[in-house]
C-alpha positions as CSV (number, residue, x, y, z in Angstrom):
1,X,13.8,-22.7,-24.5
2,X,16.1,-22.9,-21.6
3,X,14.1,-20.3,-19.6
4,X,10.8,-22.1,-20.4
5,X,12.4,-25.4,-19.3
6,X,13.6,-23.9,-16.1
7,X,10.2,-22.2,-15.5
8,X,8.2,-25.3,-16.1
9,X,10.3,-27.5,-13.9
10,X,10.2,-24.9,-11.1
11,X,6.4,-24.6,-11.6
12,X,5.9,-28.3,-11.4
13,X,8.0,-28.4,-8.2
14,X,5.8,-25.7,-6.6
15,X,2.7,-27.7,-7.6
16,X,4.1,-30.9,-6.2
17,X,4.5,-29.2,-2.8
18,X,0.9,-27.9,-2.8
19,X,1.2,-24.4,-4.2
20,X,-1.9,-23.7,-6.3
21,X,-3.7,-20.9,-8.1
22,X,-4.1,-17.9,-5.8
23,X,-1.5,-19.0,-3.3
24,X,1.2,-16.4,-2.3
25,X,4.9,-17.2,-2.7
26,X,7.8,-15.0,-1.4
27,X,10.9,-14.8,-3.5
28,X,14.0,-13.7,-1.4
29,X,16.7,-13.8,-4.0
30,X,19.1,-11.5,-5.9
31,X,18.9,-11.1,-9.6
32,X,19.6,-14.4,-11.3
33,X,18.1,-16.7,-14.0
34,X,16.5,-18.8,-11.3
35,X,14.8,-15.8,-9.6
36,X,13.3,-14.8,-12.9
37,X,12.2,-18.4,-13.4
38,X,10.7,-18.3,-9.9
39,X,8.6,-15.2,-10.8
40,X,7.5,-16.8,-14.1
41,X,6.7,-20.2,-12.5
42,X,4.4,-18.5,-10.1
43,X,2.7,-16.6,-12.9
44,X,2.4,-19.9,-14.9
45,X,0.5,-21.7,-12.2
46,X,-1.6,-18.7,-11.2
47,X,0.3,-18.2,-7.8
48,X,1.0,-14.7,-6.7
49,X,4.7,-13.8,-6.2
50,X,5.9,-11.2,-3.8
51,X,9.6,-10.5,-4.4
52,X,11.4,-9.1,-1.4
53,X,14.7,-7.3,-2.1
54,X,17.5,-9.6,-0.8
55,X,19.0,-6.7,1.2
56,X,16.0,-6.5,3.6
57,X,16.4,-7.7,7.1
58,X,14.7,-10.8,8.6
59,X,12.2,-8.6,10.3
60,X,11.2,-6.8,7.1
61,X,10.9,-10.1,5.3
62,X,8.7,-11.6,8.0
63,X,6.5,-8.6,8.0
64,X,5.8,-9.0,4.3
65,X,5.3,-12.7,4.5
66,X,2.8,-12.3,7.4
67,X,0.9,-9.5,5.7
68,X,0.5,-11.3,2.4
69,X,0.0,-14.8,3.9
70,X,2.7,-16.6,1.9
71,X,2.7,-20.4,1.8
72,X,6.3,-20.7,0.6
73,X,9.6,-18.9,0.2
74,X,12.1,-19.4,-2.6
75,X,15.6,-18.4,-1.7
76,X,19.3,-19.2,-2.2
77,X,21.7,-20.7,0.3
78,X,23.7,-17.5,0.1
79,X,24.0,-14.5,-2.1
80,X,27.1,-12.9,-3.7
81,X,27.3,-9.2,-4.1
82,X,30.3,-7.0,-4.8
83,X,32.6,-9.8,-3.7
84,X,30.8,-10.4,-0.4
85,X,28.8,-13.4,0.7
86,X,25.3,-12.6,2.0
87,X,23.6,-15.1,4.3
88,X,20.2,-15.4,2.7
89,X,19.1,-18.7,4.1
90,X,20.0,-17.7,7.6
91,X,17.9,-14.5,7.2
92,X,15.0,-16.6,5.9
93,X,15.3,-19.1,8.8
94,X,15.2,-16.2,11.2
95,X,12.1,-14.6,9.4
96,X,10.2,-17.9,9.1
97,X,10.2,-18.4,12.9
98,X,7.4,-15.8,13.2
99,X,5.5,-16.9,10.0
100,X,3.1,-19.7,10.7
101,X,1.7,-19.6,7.1
102,X,5.0,-20.9,5.6
103,X,4.8,-24.6,4.7
104,X,8.0,-24.9,2.6
105,X,11.2,-23.1,1.9
106,X,12.8,-23.9,-1.5
107,X,16.5,-23.5,-1.3
108,X,18.7,-23.1,-4.4
109,X,22.5,-23.1,-4.5
110,X,24.3,-19.9,-5.5
111,X,27.5,-20.9,-3.8
112,X,29.0,-24.3,-2.9
113,X,28.8,-23.7,0.8
114,X,26.6,-25.9,2.8
115,X,23.8,-24.4,4.9
116,X,21.6,-25.8,7.6
117,X,18.5,-27.6,6.1
118,X,15.4,-28.0,8.3
119,X,12.2,-30.0,8.1
120,X,10.4,-27.6,5.8
121,X,13.4,-26.9,3.6
122,X,13.5,-28.3,0.1
123,X,16.7,-28.4,-2.1
124,X,15.3,-26.7,-5.2
125,X,17.6,-27.8,-8.0
126,X,17.5,-31.4,-6.9
127,X,13.7,-31.4,-7.1
128,X,13.7,-29.6,-10.4
129,X,15.8,-32.3,-12.1
130,X,13.0,-34.8,-11.1
131,X,10.2,-32.5,-12.4
132,X,8.6,-32.6,-15.8
133,X,9.8,-30.0,-18.3
134,X,6.3,-29.2,-19.5
135,X,3.7,-27.3,-17.4
136,X,0.4,-26.1,-19.0
137,X,-0.2,-22.5,-18.0
138,X,-3.2,-21.9,-15.7
139,X,-6.1,-20.0,-17.3
140,X,-6.5,-16.6,-15.6
141,X,-8.9,-13.8,-15.7
142,X,-7.5,-10.4,-16.8
143,X,-8.1,-8.9,-13.4
144,X,-6.6,-11.8,-11.4
145,X,-3.6,-10.9,-9.3
146,X,-0.2,-11.3,-11.0
147,X,2.0,-10.1,-8.1
148,X,2.3,-8.0,-5.0
149,X,5.2,-5.7,-4.3
150,X,5.7,-3.9,-1.0
151,X,6.5,-0.2,-1.0
152,X,7.0,2.4,1.7
153,X,4.4,5.0,2.6
154,X,4.6,8.2,4.7
155,X,2.9,6.4,7.5
156,X,2.6,3.0,8.9
157,X,3.9,-0.3,7.7
158,X,4.9,-1.0,4.0
159,X,1.9,-1.6,1.8
160,X,1.5,-4.5,-0.6
161,X,0.7,-3.0,-4.0
162,X,-1.3,-5.3,-6.1
163,X,-0.9,-5.6,-9.9
164,X,-3.1,-7.8,-12.1
165,X,-2.6,-9.9,-15.2
166,X,-3.6,-8.2,-18.4
167,X,-3.4,-4.5,-17.8
168,X,0.0,-4.6,-16.1
169,X,1.6,-6.8,-18.8
170,X,0.2,-4.7,-21.6
171,X,1.5,-1.5,-20.0
172,X,4.9,-2.9,-19.2
173,X,5.3,-4.2,-22.7
174,X,4.2,-1.0,-24.5
175,X,6.3,1.3,-22.4
176,X,9.3,-0.9,-22.8
177,X,8.8,-0.8,-26.6
178,X,8.1,2.8,-27.1
179,X,10.0,4.7,-24.4
180,X,13.2,2.9,-25.2
181,X,12.5,2.5,-29.0
182,X,13.1,-1.3,-28.6
183,X,13.6,-3.0,-31.9
184,X,13.6,-6.8,-32.5
185,X,17.0,-8.2,-31.8
186,X,18.1,-5.5,-29.4
187,X,19.8,-6.3,-26.1
188,X,18.1,-4.5,-23.3
189,X,20.2,-3.8,-20.2
190,X,18.3,-2.7,-17.1
191,X,20.6,-2.9,-14.1
192,X,17.8,-2.8,-11.5
193,X,17.2,-5.4,-8.8
194,X,14.2,-7.6,-9.2
195,X,13.2,-6.6,-5.7
196,X,11.9,-3.3,-7.0
197,X,9.2,-2.5,-9.6
198,X,11.9,-1.5,-12.1
199,X,13.2,-5.0,-12.1
200,X,9.7,-6.4,-12.5
201,X,8.7,-4.2,-15.4
202,X,11.9,-3.7,-17.3
203,X,14.1,-6.7,-16.5
204,X,11.4,-9.4,-16.5
205,X,7.9,-8.7,-17.8
206,X,8.3,-5.8,-20.3
207,X,11.3,-7.1,-22.2
208,X,10.2,-10.8,-22.2
209,X,6.7,-9.9,-23.4
210,X,8.4,-8.2,-26.4
211,X,10.7,-11.1,-27.0
212,X,13.7,-9.1,-26.0
213,X,17.1,-10.3,-24.7
214,X,17.2,-8.9,-21.2
215,X,20.4,-8.6,-19.2
216,X,20.5,-9.7,-15.5
217,X,23.0,-7.7,-13.4
218,X,23.8,-9.1,-10.0
219,X,26.8,-7.1,-9.0
220,X,27.4,-3.4,-7.9
221,X,28.5,-0.6,-10.3
222,X,32.0,-0.5,-8.7
223,X,32.9,-4.2,-8.3
224,X,35.5,-5.3,-9.2
225,X,36.1,-1.8,-10.4
226,X,34.1,1.3,-11.6
227,X,34.2,0.1,-15.2
228,X,31.8,-2.8,-14.5
229,X,28.7,-1.4,-16.3
230,X,30.7,-0.4,-19.4
231,X,32.6,-3.7,-19.5
232,X,29.2,-5.5,-19.6
233,X,27.9,-3.0,-22.3
234,X,30.9,-3.9,-24.5
235,X,30.8,-7.6,-23.9
236,X,27.1,-8.1,-24.4
237,X,26.7,-5.3,-27.0
238,X,23.9,-3.7,-25.0
239,X,21.6,-1.3,-27.0
240,X,19.5,0.2,-24.3
241,X,21.0,0.9,-20.8
242,X,18.6,1.8,-17.9
243,X,20.1,2.8,-14.5
244,X,19.5,4.9,-11.4
245,X,20.9,8.4,-11.0
246,X,22.6,7.4,-7.7
247,X,24.8,4.9,-9.6
248,X,25.6,7.6,-12.2
249,X,26.6,10.1,-9.5
250,X,28.8,7.5,-7.9
251,X,30.6,6.6,-11.1
252,X,31.0,10.3,-12.1
253,X,33.3,10.6,-9.1
254,X,35.7,8.0,-10.5
255,X,36.3,10.0,-13.7
256,X,35.8,9.3,-17.4
257,X,38.7,6.9,-18.0
258,X,36.7,4.0,-16.6
259,X,34.0,4.6,-19.2
260,X,36.3,5.4,-22.1
261,X,38.2,2.1,-21.5
262,X,35.3,0.2,-23.1
263,X,33.5,0.3,-26.5
264,X,30.0,1.7,-26.0
265,X,29.2,2.0,-29.7
266,X,26.3,-0.5,-29.4
267,X,24.3,1.9,-27.2
268,X,21.3,3.7,-28.7
269,X,19.2,4.7,-25.8
270,X,20.1,5.6,-22.2
271,X,17.5,5.7,-19.4
272,X,17.4,7.1,-15.9
273,X,15.0,5.8,-13.2
274,X,14.1,5.8,-9.5
275,X,14.5,9.5,-8.5
276,X,14.9,12.9,-10.2
277,X,18.3,13.1,-11.9
278,X,20.4,16.2,-11.3
279,X,21.7,18.2,-14.3
280,X,25.4,17.3,-13.7
281,X,24.7,13.5,-13.7
282,X,22.5,13.9,-16.7
283,X,25.2,15.7,-18.7
284,X,27.8,13.2,-17.7
285,X,25.6,10.3,-18.6
286,X,24.7,11.9,-22.0
287,X,28.1,13.3,-23.0
288,X,30.6,10.8,-21.5
289,X,28.7,7.5,-21.5
290,X,26.5,8.1,-24.5
291,X,29.1,10.2,-26.4
292,X,26.4,12.8,-27.1
293,X,24.7,10.5,-29.6
294,X,22.3,8.4,-27.6
295,X,18.8,9.4,-26.7
296,X,18.6,9.9,-22.9
297,X,15.2,9.4,-21.3
298,X,14.6,10.5,-17.8
299,X,11.6,8.4,-16.8
300,X,9.1,9.2,-14.1
301,X,6.8,6.5,-12.6
302,X,6.1,4.5,-9.4
303,X,5.5,1.1,-8.0
304,X,1.8,2.0,-8.1
305,X,1.8,3.0,-11.8
306,X,3.2,-0.3,-13.1
307,X,5.3,1.3,-15.8
308,X,6.6,4.6,-17.1
309,X,4.1,7.5,-17.1
310,X,6.2,10.5,-18.1
311,X,9.3,10.4,-20.3
312,X,10.8,12.4,-23.2
313,X,10.0,9.5,-25.6
314,X,7.8,8.4,-27.4
315,X,7.4,11.7,-29.3
316,X,7.8,13.1,-32.8
317,X,11.0,12.0,-34.4
318,X,14.0,14.1,-33.2
319,X,11.7,16.1,-30.9
320,X,13.7,18.1,-28.3
321,X,14.8,16.6,-25.0
322,X,15.5,18.9,-22.2
323,X,18.2,17.7,-19.7
324,X,17.0,16.2,-16.4
325,X,13.3,16.5,-17.3
326,X,10.7,13.7,-17.8
327,X,8.7,16.0,-20.1
328,X,6.0,14.1,-22.0
329,X,3.1,11.9,-20.7
330,X,2.9,8.4,-22.2
331,X,-0.1,7.3,-24.3
332,X,-3.3,7.5,-22.2
333,X,-1.7,9.3,-19.2
334,X,-3.4,12.6,-18.4
335,X,-1.4,14.6,-15.8
336,X,-3.0,17.5,-14.0
337,X,-1.5,19.9,-11.4
338,X,-3.6,20.7,-8.3
339,X,-3.5,23.7,-5.9
340,X,-3.8,23.6,-2.1
341,X,-7.6,23.9,-2.4
342,X,-7.9,20.9,-4.6
343,X,-8.6,22.9,-7.8
344,X,-7.0,22.1,-11.1
345,X,-4.3,24.6,-12.1
346,X,-4.7,25.6,-15.7
347,X,-2.1,27.0,-18.1
348,X,1.7,26.7,-18.2
349,X,4.6,27.9,-16.1
350,X,2.9,26.6,-13.0
351,X,3.6,24.2,-10.1
352,X,1.4,22.0,-8.0
353,X,0.6,18.5,-6.8
354,X,0.9,16.0,-9.6
355,X,-2.2,13.9,-10.2
356,X,-3.4,11.7,-13.0
357,X,-6.9,12.3,-14.3
358,X,-7.8,9.0,-16.1
359,X,-7.2,5.4,-15.3
360,X,-4.5,3.5,-17.3
361,X,-3.9,-0.3,-17.8
362,X,-0.8,-0.6,-15.5
363,X,-2.2,1.1,-12.4
364,X,-2.3,-0.7,-9.1
365,X,-5.7,-2.2,-8.2
366,X,-5.5,-2.1,-4.4
367,X,-3.3,-2.4,-1.4
368,X,-3.5,-6.1,-0.3
369,X,-5.8,-6.6,2.6
370,X,-6.5,-2.9,3.0
371,X,-8.5,-1.4,0.2
372,X,-9.6,1.5,2.4
373,X,-6.0,2.5,2.8
374,X,-5.6,2.4,-1.0
375,X,-8.5,4.8,-1.4
376,X,-7.3,7.1,1.4
377,X,-3.7,7.3,0.2
378,X,-4.2,7.8,-3.5
379,X,-7.8,9.0,-4.1
380,X,-8.9,11.0,-1.1
381,X,-6.7,14.1,-1.3
382,X,-8.1,15.0,-4.7
383,X,-11.4,13.2,-5.3
384,X,-11.7,11.9,-8.9
385,X,-7.9,11.9,-9.4
386,X,-5.0,9.6,-8.6
387,X,-2.6,11.6,-6.4
388,X,1.1,10.6,-7.0
389,X,2.5,12.1,-3.8
390,X,4.9,14.1,-6.0
391,X,5.0,17.8,-6.9
392,X,5.6,18.9,-10.4
393,X,6.3,22.0,-12.5
394,X,4.7,22.5,-16.0
395,X,7.0,24.5,-18.1
396,X,6.1,27.3,-20.5
397,X,6.0,24.7,-23.3
398,X,3.8,22.4,-21.3
399,X,6.4,19.8,-20.4
400,X,6.5,18.2,-16.9
401,X,9.4,18.5,-14.5
402,X,9.1,16.4,-11.3
403,X,10.1,18.4,-8.2
404,X,10.1,15.6,-5.6
405,X,7.9,14.1,-2.8
406,X,5.3,16.3,-1.1
407,X,5.1,14.0,2.0
408,X,7.5,12.4,4.6
409,X,8.9,9.9,2.1
410,X,12.6,10.1,1.3
411,X,14.5,8.5,-1.6
412,X,17.8,7.0,-0.7
413,X,19.7,5.7,-3.7
414,X,16.4,5.1,-5.5
415,X,15.0,3.2,-2.5
416,X,11.7,4.8,-1.4
417,X,11.4,4.9,2.4
418,X,8.9,6.5,4.8
419,X,10.7,8.5,7.5
420,X,8.0,7.1,9.9
421,X,9.5,3.6,9.4
422,X,12.9,4.7,10.6
423,X,11.4,6.5,13.5
424,X,9.3,3.5,14.5
425,X,12.4,1.3,14.4
426,X,14.4,3.7,16.6
427,X,11.5,4.1,19.0
428,X,12.3,0.6,20.2
429,X,15.4,1.8,22.0
430,X,14.6,2.2,25.8
431,X,16.8,5.3,26.1
432,X,15.1,7.1,23.2
433,X,11.6,8.4,24.0
434,X,11.4,10.6,20.9
435,X,12.8,10.7,17.3
436,X,12.2,12.7,14.1
437,X,13.8,11.7,10.8
438,X,14.0,13.9,7.8
439,X,15.7,13.6,4.4
440,X,18.5,15.9,3.4
441,X,20.4,16.3,0.1
442,X,23.2,13.8,-0.3
443,X,25.9,14.1,-3.0
444,X,25.8,10.4,-4.1
445,X,22.6,8.9,-2.7
446,X,20.3,11.8,-3.7
447,X,18.9,11.9,-0.2
448,X,20.1,10.6,3.1
449,X,18.4,10.2,6.4
450,X,19.1,12.7,9.3
451,X,17.8,11.7,12.7
452,X,17.0,14.0,15.6
453,X,16.7,12.2,18.9
454,X,15.7,13.0,22.5
455,X,17.4,11.0,25.1
456,X,16.2,10.1,28.6
457,X,17.8,12.5,31.2
458,X,20.2,10.1,32.8
459,X,21.6,8.6,29.6
460,X,25.3,8.5,29.8
461,X,26.9,6.8,26.8
462,X,25.5,8.9,23.9
463,X,27.8,7.5,21.2
464,X,27.0,4.0,22.3
465,X,23.3,4.7,22.0
466,X,23.8,6.1,18.5
467,X,25.6,2.9,17.4
468,X,22.8,0.8,18.9
469,X,20.2,2.9,17.0
470,X,22.1,2.2,13.7
471,X,22.1,-1.5,14.4
472,X,18.4,-1.5,15.2
473,X,17.5,0.3,11.9
474,X,19.7,-2.1,9.9
475,X,18.1,-5.1,11.5
476,X,14.5,-3.9,11.4
477,X,14.6,-2.5,7.9
478,X,17.8,-2.7,5.9
479,X,21.3,-1.2,5.9
480,X,20.5,1.5,3.4
481,X,17.9,2.9,5.8
482,X,20.5,3.7,8.5
483,X,20.7,7.4,9.2
484,X,23.9,9.1,8.1
485,X,23.6,11.6,11.0
486,X,22.1,11.3,14.5
487,X,21.8,14.5,16.4
488,X,20.8,14.6,20.1
489,X,18.5,17.5,21.0
490,X,16.7,18.4,24.3
491,X,13.3,18.4,22.6
492,X,11.6,18.4,19.2
493,X,9.7,21.3,17.6
494,X,6.1,20.5,18.2
495,X,2.8,22.3,17.5
496,X,0.4,22.8,20.4
497,X,-1.5,19.7,19.3
498,X,1.8,17.7,19.6
499,X,2.6,17.3,15.9
500,X,6.3,17.4,15.1
501,X,7.1,20.1,12.6
502,X,9.6,18.3,10.4
503,X,9.9,21.1,7.9
504,X,11.7,23.2,10.6
505,X,14.2,20.4,11.1
506,X,14.7,20.3,7.3
507,X,15.4,24.0,7.2
508,X,18.0,23.7,10.0
509,X,19.8,20.9,8.2
510,X,19.7,22.5,4.8
511,X,20.8,25.7,6.5
512,X,17.8,27.8,5.5
513,X,17.1,28.6,9.2
514,X,16.9,32.3,8.6
515,X,13.7,31.6,6.7
516,X,11.6,29.4,9.1
517,X,8.2,30.4,7.7
518,X,5.2,30.4,10.0
519,X,6.2,29.2,13.5
520,X,3.2,30.6,15.3
521,X,1.7,27.2,15.8
522,X,4.7,26.0,17.7
523,X,4.2,25.2,21.4
524,X,7.4,27.1,22.3
525,X,9.2,28.9,19.4
526,X,12.5,29.1,21.4
527,X,13.0,25.5,20.5
528,X,14.2,26.5,17.0
529,X,17.2,28.4,18.3
530,X,18.0,25.5,20.6
531,X,18.0,23.0,17.7
532,X,20.0,25.4,15.4
533,X,22.7,25.7,18.1
534,X,22.9,22.0,18.6
535,X,23.2,21.4,14.9
536,X,26.0,24.0,14.5
537,X,27.9,22.4,17.4
538,X,27.4,19.0,15.8
539,X,28.7,20.3,12.5
540,X,31.8,21.9,13.9
541,X,32.5,18.7,15.8
542,X,32.0,16.6,12.7
543,X,34.3,18.7,10.5
544,X,37.1,18.8,13.1
């Protein structure tokens, strides 16, 4: 009732200010009842929401607004995260300067602090109190757009993935019900942000379609202390708990006492999402958090798939679950593995490129404004199949283990990021003619970004340049995208046609440089030793 009232009032407010069916609305807010109402209000009037993670910079936000042609933004005056105040309205003001399509900015109050209000700014709660609490839902076609969500690719700017009304909702609802064994009356706790697909499918649409109670988690796993998740589990009696491996790895370092302090007896199912989970984190999650009695589902899916595609459940009752493995395809999902020549690999105990052979209801329909890119990215590599961009191993028993990305996309704390985006941001620095960014294994984040840069000859203040580069990346993308390491090299390893061989850089950083593979296509193979020596020096300096 309350959510419906909130949603209808917000919907009527949007309508009053000229938002109608088919219009795009950006939502730049952290997880909150109002941000969920914002998504549902758009859906109710047939407008298309594009939620932008509230950690993104003004430039990232503006890029998404311009690409999608949003007419309005819904935001808060400020955000509160882990005890810090985040200036959301200031970021929106900065972004909107370069967005001529924006007519109105709806500003809600998360804190009591006053913020600058301009001509196109509208105080949201004030308007909602004047609005009617009833709003008839717009009649929509099953293939009309429900929302867009931007995600990183291996090249170019982020792409606006389009999901439609009926198929997406059906798929989100069914996967929520069957993967997590959701029963009427359960309290479902997905601690993802609504800025990501996990928050769309398993905080908002899936649970609400099934009439579930869904928990909204605004904080961080370690604020005010590392017991935060488990305190919430105890207080709200959460039955299903769905989180990212990066959070589990972080909490594992704080020891078991923070978990054991709280009663977790309400938990029935645990879930892992966003990146492959390592065995140590899986075991800790299963044994310590779930006391060895909860089902633990490691779920594989993507922004593009709309919902979970491979997970240990649903299955026969009590069927085995292998640690750290996604295992079983969901109803209607037909995975295939392909070899380098585009041929289907038959049999078990084999590895290849993970593709899906048949369409399913939750799949993305296009990339907004660029259908050709959609075809090129997902359907060109293996004609007749959807290519996921991931590699996988099919075990002797026919289960699926995801082995990770096959392209230049890295996964930092569950945030998917094309290395090209970081490179493009750093390329703006006048002293840095060339950059190459790779992912490397990181104890907590899963992967971190490692940047190799070439400086102009007369550059003097190297450390100063490194700091400037970090600032540029934070302001152009987001703080999580900032490289952990920046190494200056004389030149980058390039093929004769000028393509940077990033796999060689990966080998140097992961210290497999004895096995460089085929370097015959390099313009000058001596570059490898040069970079290896520079890396060793950097490492010695860092450790001292």
